C-alpha angles and dihedrals in degrees: 000000000000091000091052091049092052091047089054090051090050091052092050092049090048090053090049090054089051089055092046097054090042091053091047094049093045098051102036091089094058093052093045094042096098089056092046092050089051097045097043097033086232114192117236093243090066097049096076096051091047092051089050096046095090090046090057088051091052092062099066089038091057101042102031110029106026094057088061085077089070088061107029101026131255096268100076093036094052095044093049090046092056092049089049091050091054092049092047090052091052089054090052094049093048094042111134093198149355098289095054092045090050090052092048091052092050090053089047089057091046092056094045091047090055094047106042103063091041092053093047091048092053092049093048092059098060132073131025119334094239095056100039092097092048088047091056091049089049097053090043087063085072089067091055090043088057088055090051094049090048088056094049092046093048093047090054101038109031097066091051107030106022136257097297097054098091092049096072100078091065092068102062094031092055094049093047091047091052089058093045090053091056089053101043106035116073125238125240099048095134119118129211108230123207093211138024107285094229091052090052090058087066097047110133094261095048103034100092093043092050093054094045092048089052090053094047094047091050094053098041096045091046089056093043097053094039091058097036092050102039106030095091092051094041089053090048090052088060091054098261119147120255091251091051093052092048089048091053091049090047089053089052090049092047088051091053089056095044090048087075091075099059090038091057094043095049094041091056093048104031103024126255098280098050088046089056091053091050093049091049089054090056090048091051092054091046094052092048090051091048090056092046095049099038091100101052094031115182127106096339091053091051091047091051090050089052092050092047088051092052093053100040097037094042090049091050092052090045091054091051091050093045092050092048089054094042098054119066116243096255091063101022097111090045092049093048092043094052094044091051091041094053087042088059090066085066091040090055092048094050099070090037091053091051089049091052093048093048090049087060088062093245115158117257091246092057091047090052093048089056088063091066093066100082097043094091088060090066091048091051093047091049090053092049091052090050092053093047103042107014118202104354091180088078117080093230091062099042108127092227099144117089 
């Protein structure tokens, strides 16, 4: 019994490390972008597509590769994804120009898209039933922590060693983690499905939830990546120093990690869907304050970034946990993969939309205020899910029948 418990803990920690290195590798470009723009004299029109390149790679990773874990098991999918992430990072570091770097970022997104749903699915199937949702939120904090460490490393290394310096740790970490996965995760996890997994997502009991999850993921991830990618440059447009812009983005990233605490607390007391509505309300207030304080900057701007991170990041983690509870185990990775994959359409549009708005010479504060407009959509979708399915964190309400 004790040996099995410790093996479960080891698997959860391994999944958390997968999310950490994925978050670090994904976000390191945004934090090092000012140095890249300076070193390569990169025109503004190319910044948005480059920031979105990894997001475009995430989509096929989520919807084509990650669902293979429901058939073959998570072990080979996760190990291969970590090796692929290391190779993609090498391509980025050695890139002689824009096209090669763009390709490397697409491959980075492909590897992360394959890894993330598989890791979350593994973590959601261990531990007590009551705390499985909280457990998923907890390990997803590692993804945000990877963002935070990427910001700290970039702030320290880019001014002295150039834009590519903070990229190097991903390579050995990814290779070592691929080997650890083969040791820790068990074999024989694959499941034989009676129907095509994607078709099961639209079974009568799951259909409405699938559509609403796709909408919520699209909006929330669009907001998340718009702010995470563009906040350093939006701060610079207002005359803030590079270190100040990175600090504001780091506060946003720290907020996304801290948002796990109220998300867990409210989900346990209110249910996962009401908790999502509450977290979205916090995110709405934070975005409005970001827009209001973008001009003066300073402490209030940093505090607004932190609040926006709590709401948006906590909501994102809450959606991951709610989806992992909503979908039955045989199609859990497929359900998460498709929700995250469709969400990446919104995530890809977020940075591109900010790029379009900045090209119209709008002030950064106005651009940030525009991001508040879609938040009520998430609140409405959360309320609809609550009315339709109730508290899915209780076994009696689990939509387990296809």
